[in-house]
ChimeraX commands (.cxc) that place a marker at each C-alpha (Angstrom):
marker #1 position -0.31,0.04,0.13 radius 0.5
marker #1 position 3.09,2.07,0.10 radius 0.5
marker #1 position 4.60,2.54,-3.59 radius 0.5
marker #1 position 8.35,2.86,-3.34 radius 0.5
marker #1 position 9.77,4.30,-6.97 radius 0.5
marker #1 position 13.51,5.42,-7.04 radius 0.5
marker #1 position 14.44,7.52,-10.05 radius 0.5
marker #1 position 17.99,8.22,-9.90 radius 0.5
marker #1 position 18.80,9.98,-6.59 radius 0.5
marker #1 position 15.35,11.15,-6.34 radius 0.5
marker #1 position 12.91,8.59,-3.88 radius 0.5
marker #1 position 8.91,9.02,-4.63 radius 0.5
marker #1 position 6.75,7.20,-2.16 radius 0.5
marker #1 position 3.24,7.28,-3.10 radius 0.5
marker #1 position 0.64,6.07,-0.41 radius 0.5
marker #1 position -2.13,3.33,-2.41 radius 0.5
marker #1 position -5.19,2.68,-0.28 radius 0.5
marker #1 position -8.02,5.18,-2.56 radius 0.5
marker #1 position -10.56,2.95,-1.24 radius 0.5
marker #1 position -9.67,3.95,1.81 radius 0.5
marker #1 position -9.35,7.83,0.90 radius 0.5
marker #1 position -5.46,6.46,1.26 radius 0.5
marker #1 position -5.94,6.57,5.25 radius 0.5
marker #1 position -2.82,4.99,7.27 radius 0.5
marker #1 position -2.45,1.96,9.14 radius 0.5
marker #1 position 0.26,1.27,11.37 radius 0.5
marker #1 position 1.58,-1.10,9.14 radius 0.5
marker #1 position 1.52,1.87,6.14 radius 0.5
marker #1 position 3.24,4.07,8.50 radius 0.5
marker #1 position 5.85,1.98,9.68 radius 0.5
marker #1 position 6.51,1.26,6.06 radius 0.5
marker #1 position 6.73,5.02,5.43 radius 0.5
marker #1 position 9.19,5.36,7.94 radius 0.5
marker #1 position 11.28,2.99,7.06 radius 0.5
marker #1 position 11.24,4.07,3.17 radius 0.5
marker #1 position 12.03,7.72,4.49 radius 0.5
marker #1 position 15.12,6.55,6.82 radius 0.5
marker #1 position 16.44,4.53,4.26 radius 0.5
marker #1 position 16.38,7.05,1.83 radius 0.5
marker #1 position 18.39,9.37,3.68 radius 0.5
marker #1 position 21.37,7.19,2.89 radius 0.5
marker #1 position 21.16,6.82,-0.38 radius 0.5
marker #1 position 18.59,9.21,-1.84 radius 0.5
marker #1 position 18.82,13.03,-2.55 radius 0.5
marker #1 position 15.67,14.12,-2.95 radius 0.5
marker #1 position 12.11,13.21,-1.47 radius 0.5
marker #1 position 8.83,13.21,-2.91 radius 0.5
marker #1 position 5.38,12.09,-1.03 radius 0.5
marker #1 position 2.47,11.82,-3.10 radius 0.5
marker #1 position -0.74,9.76,-2.84 radius 0.5
marker #1 position -3.20,7.60,-5.29 radius 0.5
marker #1 position -6.60,8.91,-6.53 radius 0.5
marker #1 position -8.01,12.08,-5.48 radius 0.5
marker #1 position -6.77,12.32,-1.70 radius 0.5
marker #1 position -3.71,12.33,-0.38 radius 0.5
marker #1 position -4.34,10.66,3.23 radius 0.5
marker #1 position -7.49,11.28,5.39 radius 0.5
marker #1 position -5.07,10.14,8.11 radius 0.5
marker #1 position -5.35,7.37,10.51 radius 0.5
marker #1 position -7.63,4.41,9.40 radius 0.5
marker #1 position -10.29,4.74,11.71 radius 0.5
marker #1 position -10.65,1.56,13.35 radius 0.5
marker #1 position -6.79,1.35,13.83 radius 0.5
marker #1 position -7.25,4.97,15.54 radius 0.5
marker #1 position -9.79,3.87,18.01 radius 0.5
marker #1 position -7.58,0.83,19.09 radius 0.5
marker #1 position -4.70,3.40,19.98 radius 0.5
marker #1 position -3.16,4.57,16.70 radius 0.5
marker #1 position -3.91,8.08,16.58 radius 0.5
marker #1 position -1.44,8.55,19.40 radius 0.5
marker #1 position 1.13,5.99,18.03 radius 0.5
marker #1 position 4.82,7.23,18.24 radius 0.5
marker #1 position 5.09,6.00,14.34 radius 0.5
marker #1 position 3.60,9.69,13.27 radius 0.5
marker #1 position 6.59,11.53,15.22 radius 0.5
marker #1 position 9.07,9.04,14.08 radius 0.5
marker #1 position 7.66,9.59,10.23 radius 0.5
marker #1 position 7.71,13.45,10.62 radius 0.5
marker #1 position 10.74,13.50,12.15 radius 0.5
marker #1 position 12.48,11.23,9.44 radius 0.5
marker #1 position 10.84,13.43,7.00 radius 0.5
marker #1 position 12.29,16.42,8.86 radius 0.5
marker #1 position 15.91,14.85,9.18 radius 0.5
marker #1 position 16.15,13.93,5.53 radius 0.5
marker #1 position 19.52,15.53,4.01 radius 0.5
marker #1 position 17.81,16.69,0.81 radius 0.5
marker #1 position 15.17,18.47,-0.29 radius 0.5
marker #1 position 11.69,16.98,0.54 radius 0.5
marker #1 position 8.72,18.16,-1.49 radius 0.5
marker #1 position 4.84,16.81,-0.52 radius 0.5
marker #1 position 3.25,16.66,-3.69 radius 0.5
marker #1 position -0.66,16.76,-2.83 radius 0.5
marker #1 position -3.20,14.81,-4.99 radius 0.5
marker #1 position -5.77,16.21,-2.95 radius 0.5
marker #1 position -6.86,16.36,0.84 radius 0.5
marker #1 position -4.67,15.89,3.68 radius 0.5
marker #1 position -6.26,15.61,7.21 radius 0.5
marker #1 position -5.43,14.72,10.47 radius 0.5
marker #1 position -2.23,12.80,11.35 radius 0.5
marker #1 position -0.96,12.96,7.64 radius 0.5
marker #1 position -0.40,16.59,8.06 radius 0.5
marker #1 position 2.36,15.70,10.18 radius 0.5
marker #1 position 4.72,14.30,7.55 radius 0.5
marker #1 position 3.25,17.31,4.65 radius 0.5
marker #1 position 4.28,19.86,7.69 radius 0.5
marker #1 position 7.92,18.38,7.72 radius 0.5
marker #1 position 8.30,18.71,4.15 radius 0.5
marker #1 position 10.50,21.26,2.28 radius 0.5
marker #1 position 7.86,22.60,0.06 radius 0.5
marker #1 position 4.44,21.73,-0.42 radius 0.5
marker #1 position 2.46,21.31,-4.00 radius 0.5
marker #1 position -0.90,20.75,-4.09 radius 0.5
marker #1 position -4.03,20.48,-7.20 radius 0.5
marker #1 position -6.56,23.35,-6.53 radius 0.5
marker #1 position -8.99,20.65,-5.37 radius 0.5
marker #1 position -7.17,20.01,-2.12 radius 0.5
marker #1 position -8.16,20.94,1.19 radius 0.5
marker #1 position -6.39,20.76,4.98 radius 0.5
marker #1 position -7.83,19.70,8.48 radius 0.5
marker #1 position -6.66,18.24,11.19 radius 0.5
marker #1 position -9.18,17.43,13.48 radius 0.5
marker #1 position -7.77,16.25,16.68 radius 0.5
marker #1 position -9.38,18.48,19.36 radius 0.5
marker #1 position -13.21,17.27,18.05 radius 0.5
marker #1 position -11.69,13.56,18.15 radius 0.5
marker #1 position -10.29,14.07,21.51 radius 0.5
marker #1 position -6.65,13.84,21.13 radius 0.5
marker #1 position -3.47,15.99,21.13 radius 0.5
marker #1 position -1.41,16.39,17.77 radius 0.5
marker #1 position 1.41,15.11,17.64 radius 0.5
marker #1 position 4.36,17.31,19.64 radius 0.5
marker #1 position 5.98,18.97,16.74 radius 0.5
marker #1 position 2.89,19.57,14.77 radius 0.5
marker #1 position 1.87,22.49,15.98 radius 0.5
marker #1 position 5.28,24.38,16.07 radius 0.5
marker #1 position 5.71,23.28,12.08 radius 0.5
marker #1 position 2.39,24.76,11.67 radius 0.5
marker #1 position 2.66,27.74,13.57 radius 0.5
marker #1 position 5.92,28.12,11.86 radius 0.5
marker #1 position 4.34,28.27,8.31 radius 0.5
marker #1 position 1.05,29.73,8.79 radius 0.5
marker #1 position 1.60,31.92,12.26 radius 0.5
marker #1 position -0.15,31.43,15.43 radius 0.5
marker #1 position -3.74,32.81,15.02 radius 0.5
marker #1 position -3.95,30.83,11.84 radius 0.5
marker #1 position -2.51,27.71,13.67 radius 0.5
marker #1 position -5.62,27.86,15.99 radius 0.5
marker #1 position -7.97,28.02,13.38 radius 0.5
marker #1 position -6.89,24.64,12.02 radius 0.5
marker #1 position -6.62,22.72,15.40 radius 0.5
marker #1 position -8.67,24.63,17.74 radius 0.5
marker #1 position -11.54,26.03,15.28 radius 0.5
marker #1 position -11.53,23.17,13.32 radius 0.5
marker #1 position -11.87,24.64,10.04 radius 0.5
marker #1 position -11.04,23.23,6.67 radius 0.5
marker #1 position -8.69,25.28,4.55 radius 0.5
marker #1 position -8.84,25.11,0.91 radius 0.5
marker #1 position -6.26,25.26,-1.39 radius 0.5
marker #1 position -6.59,28.93,-2.50 radius 0.5
marker #1 position -6.62,30.29,1.31 radius 0.5
marker #1 position -3.86,27.45,2.12 radius 0.5
marker #1 position -1.37,29.13,-0.43 radius 0.5
marker #1 position -2.51,32.75,0.61 radius 0.5
marker #1 position -1.40,31.64,4.07 radius 0.5
marker #1 position 1.60,29.42,3.08 radius 0.5
marker #1 position 0.49,26.24,4.02 radius 0.5
marker #1 position 1.03,25.53,0.42 radius 0.5
marker #1 position 3.76,26.51,-1.70 radius 0.5
marker #1 position 2.66,26.17,-5.23 radius 0.5
marker #1 position -0.94,25.16,-6.84 radius 0.5
marker #1 position -0.77,22.70,-9.49 radius 0.5
marker #1 position -3.06,21.00,-11.93 radius 0.5
marker #1 position -3.18,17.17,-11.12 radius 0.5
marker #1 position -1.70,15.83,-14.59 radius 0.5
marker #1 position 1.32,18.23,-13.67 radius 0.5
marker #1 position 1.85,17.61,-10.09 radius 0.5
marker #1 position 4.60,15.01,-10.33 radius 0.5
marker #1 position 6.19,16.63,-13.12 radius 0.5
marker #1 position 6.14,19.63,-11.43 radius 0.5
marker #1 position 7.56,17.82,-7.97 radius 0.5
marker #1 position 10.60,16.73,-10.31 radius 0.5
marker #1 position 11.43,20.08,-11.55 radius 0.5
marker #1 position 11.57,21.68,-8.26 radius 0.5
marker #1 position 14.09,18.84,-6.77 radius 0.5
marker #1 position 16.28,19.09,-9.96 radius 0.5
marker #1 position 18.50,21.72,-8.81 radius 0.5
marker #1 position 19.20,20.06,-5.42 radius 0.5
marker #1 position 19.59,16.83,-7.71 radius 0.5
marker #1 position 22.38,18.42,-9.37 radius 0.5
marker #1 position 24.11,20.02,-6.22 radius 0.5
marker #1 position 26.99,18.55,-4.47 radius 0.5
marker #1 position 25.43,16.60,-1.86 radius 0.5
marker #1 position 27.24,18.64,0.84 radius 0.5
marker #1 position 26.02,22.07,-0.89 radius 0.5
marker #1 position 22.63,21.13,-0.92 radius 0.5
marker #1 position 22.48,19.43,2.65 radius 0.5
marker #1 position 24.47,22.56,3.59 radius 0.5
marker #1 position 21.57,25.08,2.31 radius 0.5
marker #1 position 19.04,22.82,3.45 radius 0.5
marker #1 position 20.35,23.42,7.09 radius 0.5
marker #1 position 20.97,27.39,6.68 radius 0.5
marker #1 position 17.02,27.77,5.75 radius 0.5
marker #1 position 16.14,26.06,9.10 radius 0.5
marker link #1:1,2 radius 0.2
marker link #1:2,3 radius 0.2
marker link #1:3,4 radius 0.2
marker link #1:4,5 radius 0.2
marker link #1:5,6 radius 0.2
marker link #1:6,7 radius 0.2
marker link #1:7,8 radius 0.2
marker link #1:8,9 radius 0.2
marker link #1:9,10 radius 0.2
marker link #1:10,11 radius 0.2
marker link #1:11,12 radius 0.2
marker link #1:12,13 radius 0.2
marker link #1:13,14 radius 0.2
marker link #1:14,15 radius 0.2
marker link #1:15,16 radius 0.2
marker link #1:16,17 radius 0.2
marker link #1:17,18 radius 0.2
marker link #1:18,19 radius 0.2
marker link #1:19,20 radius 0.2
marker link #1:20,21 radius 0.2
marker link #1:21,22 radius 0.2
marker link #1:22,23 radius 0.2
marker link #1:23,24 radius 0.2
marker link #1:24,25 radius 0.2
marker link #1:25,26 radius 0.2
marker link #1:26,27 radius 0.2
marker link #1:27,28 radius 0.2
marker link #1:28,29 radius 0.2
marker link #1:29,30 radius 0.2
marker link #1:30,31 radius 0.2
marker link #1:31,32 radius 0.2
marker link #1:32,33 radius 0.2
marker link #1:33,34 radius 0.2
marker link #1:34,35 radius 0.2
marker link #1:35,36 radius 0.2
marker link #1:36,37 radius 0.2
marker link #1:37,38 radius 0.2
marker link #1:38,39 radius 0.2
marker link #1:39,40 radius 0.2
marker link #1:40,41 radius 0.2
marker link #1:41,42 radius 0.2
marker link #1:42,43 radius 0.2
marker link #1:43,44 radius 0.2
marker link #1:44,45 radius 0.2
marker link #1:45,46 radius 0.2
marker link #1:46,47 radius 0.2
marker link #1:47,48 radius 0.2
marker link #1:48,49 radius 0.2
marker link #1:49,50 radius 0.2
marker link #1:50,51 radius 0.2
marker link #1:51,52 radius 0.2
marker link #1:52,53 radius 0.2
marker link #1:53,54 radius 0.2
marker link #1:54,55 radius 0.2
marker link #1:55,56 radius 0.2
marker link #1:56,57 radius 0.2
marker link #1:57,58 radius 0.2
marker link #1:58,59 radius 0.2
marker link #1:59,60 radius 0.2
marker link #1:60,61 radius 0.2
marker link #1:61,62 radius 0.2
marker link #1:62,63 radius 0.2
marker link #1:63,64 radius 0.2
marker link #1:64,65 radius 0.2
marker link #1:65,66 radius 0.2
marker link #1:66,67 radius 0.2
marker link #1:67,68 radius 0.2
marker link #1:68,69 radius 0.2
marker link #1:69,70 radius 0.2
marker link #1:70,71 radius 0.2
marker link #1:71,72 radius 0.2
marker link #1:72,73 radius 0.2
marker link #1:73,74 radius 0.2
marker link #1:74,75 radius 0.2
marker link #1:75,76 radius 0.2
marker link #1:76,77 radius 0.2
marker link #1:77,78 radius 0.2
marker link #1:78,79 radius 0.2
marker link #1:79,80 radius 0.2
marker link #1:80,81 radius 0.2
marker link #1:81,82 radius 0.2
marker link #1:82,83 radius 0.2
marker link #1:83,84 radius 0.2
marker link #1:84,85 radius 0.2
marker link #1:85,86 radius 0.2
marker link #1:86,87 radius 0.2
marker link #1:87,88 radius 0.2
marker link #1:88,89 radius 0.2
marker link #1:89,90 radius 0.2
marker link #1:90,91 radius 0.2
marker link #1:91,92 radius 0.2
marker link #1:92,93 radius 0.2
marker link #1:93,94 radius 0.2
marker link #1:94,95 radius 0.2
marker link #1:95,96 radius 0.2
marker link #1:96,97 radius 0.2
marker link #1:97,98 radius 0.2
marker link #1:98,99 radius 0.2
marker link #1:99,100 radius 0.2
marker link #1:100,101 radius 0.2
marker link #1:101,102 radius 0.2
marker link #1:102,103 radius 0.2
marker link #1:103,104 radius 0.2
marker link #1:104,105 radius 0.2
marker link #1:105,106 radius 0.2
marker link #1:106,107 radius 0.2
marker link #1:107,108 radius 0.2
marker link #1:108,109 radius 0.2
marker link #1:109,110 radius 0.2
marker link #1:110,111 radius 0.2
marker link #1:111,112 radius 0.2
marker link #1:112,113 radius 0.2
marker link #1:113,114 radius 0.2
marker link #1:114,115 radius 0.2
marker link #1:115,116 radius 0.2
marker link #1:116,117 radius 0.2
marker link #1:117,118 radius 0.2
marker link #1:118,119 radius 0.2
marker link #1:119,120 radius 0.2
marker link #1:120,121 radius 0.2
marker link #1:121,122 radius 0.2
marker link #1:122,123 radius 0.2
marker link #1:123,124 radius 0.2
marker link #1:124,125 radius 0.2
marker link #1:125,126 radius 0.2
marker link #1:126,127 radius 0.2
marker link #1:127,128 radius 0.2
marker link #1:128,129 radius 0.2
marker link #1:129,130 radius 0.2
marker link #1:130,131 radius 0.2
marker link #1:131,132 radius 0.2
marker link #1:132,133 radius 0.2
marker link #1:133,134 radius 0.2
marker link #1:134,135 radius 0.2
marker link #1:135,136 radius 0.2
marker link #1:136,137 radius 0.2
marker link #1:137,138 radius 0.2
marker link #1:138,139 radius 0.2
marker link #1:139,140 radius 0.2
marker link #1:140,141 radius 0.2
marker link #1:141,142 radius 0.2
marker link #1:142,143 radius 0.2
marker link #1:143,144 radius 0.2
marker link #1:144,145 radius 0.2
marker link #1:145,146 radius 0.2
marker link #1:146,147 radius 0.2
marker link #1:147,148 radius 0.2
marker link #1:148,149 radius 0.2
marker link #1:149,150 radius 0.2
marker link #1:150,151 radius 0.2
marker link #1:151,152 radius 0.2
marker link #1:152,153 radius 0.2
marker link #1:153,154 radius 0.2
marker link #1:154,155 radius 0.2
marker link #1:155,156 radius 0.2
marker link #1:156,157 radius 0.2
marker link #1:157,158 radius 0.2
marker link #1:158,159 radius 0.2
marker link #1:159,160 radius 0.2
marker link #1:160,161 radius 0.2
marker link #1:161,162 radius 0.2
marker link #1:162,163 radius 0.2
marker link #1:163,164 radius 0.2
marker link #1:164,165 radius 0.2
marker link #1:165,166 radius 0.2
marker link #1:166,167 radius 0.2
marker link #1:167,168 radius 0.2
marker link #1:168,169 radius 0.2
marker link #1:169,170 radius 0.2
marker link #1:170,171 radius 0.2
marker link #1:171,172 radius 0.2
marker link #1:172,173 radius 0.2
marker link #1:173,174 radius 0.2
marker link #1:174,175 radius 0.2
marker link #1:175,176 radius 0.2
marker link #1:176,177 radius 0.2
marker link #1:177,178 radius 0.2
marker link #1:178,179 radius 0.2
marker link #1:179,180 radius 0.2
marker link #1:180,181 radius 0.2
marker link #1:181,182 radius 0.2
marker link #1:182,183 radius 0.2
marker link #1:183,184 radius 0.2
marker link #1:184,185 radius 0.2
marker link #1:185,186 radius 0.2
marker link #1:186,187 radius 0.2
marker link #1:187,188 radius 0.2
marker link #1:188,189 radius 0.2
marker link #1:189,190 radius 0.2
marker link #1:190,191 radius 0.2
marker link #1:191,192 radius 0.2
marker link #1:192,193 radius 0.2
marker link #1:193,194 radius 0.2
marker link #1:194,195 radius 0.2
marker link #1:195,196 radius 0.2
marker link #1:196,197 radius 0.2
marker link #1:197,198 radius 0.2
marker link #1:198,199 radius 0.2
marker link #1:199,200 radius 0.2
marker link #1:200,201 radius 0.2
marker link #1:201,202 radius 0.2
marker link #1:202,203 radius 0.2
view
């Protein structure tokens, strides 16, 4: 359910569980963690995307009720994305919701189709967000807008997300992955230590 494609030094990870809105099971989360951590030693750029019309609805509901909603795997995944030494890009083929927002927020760049929406209804569901997510969200959109998402439960459409800085560019679905490849091209062509150094200086 997690497709992994290596295009030279570019790794593309695709969530493929379209019948369940690409909701994530513990097994899928573990696989994502493994593939991102593995890529840190062999890839120079990383793209996260999904199959179908939704990036990910977050945790599988049945598994969430059984404890997945508060699993340390979410923080492990976002930490692995944030710690990746090259450029990371979330190529959002549709809505990102709940725990799936963590890996999105941890990416260096976020591009999305115009139909995408963004929401993180943890308070409504009775959970705290993963520890690093509020800080990353606040850094992108500011304190009040972070509260709009986390405390007021607002669903943010793509155009508004772009205006807020939550998304960097809106791209038609048929051009999404090609745009991600284009954005990664300079990092892939640079000396690894230069790309990693610039990334660190931008943090």
